[in-house]
C-alpha angles and dihedrals in degrees: 000000000000123000091244091052090053089052092048091049090051097051096039095044090241095307114177117257091247091059093046092048091049092048093052096037097245135134108265096222093051092049091047091053091051094047092048091050096246089119131027110265114238114233088225088061090053090052092046092051092048093048092045090057099035094249134136109261094208096086089052091050088051090051092055091047097245093123136012128243088252092053089049088055093246122122096191138015095266089126090072095059097147093048092045092049092049091053093047094047093049090062109069091194090062101049123027126212088249090055090053094048092047094049093045093050091046091054093046092049090050087058092051097260110136112218130168106211090198088073095055 
């Protein structure tokens, strides 16, 4: 999977290419080629996708190499939270089960859900 495809999946909540193409008014096969890396992705397409899904286009422009993180005004990749979390969670040596339970319970408690992690 290309970096731009990961970004698109994140902002579209894994929408299928046909739905994305329809939303931005683009031919599905051409969009699919660009997202799979078989054709250079046009920066205008990145902006259209971002606007179509109410997202900031700057991370997408960084992913295609048009601008740098610094130029985008970002000093780290915190913008790509979902992608970063997926990568971290897929590596069991990075995040332990205890880390996951603690963070989940912390977030639930912040939302007013009382949970006793000792019973899990």
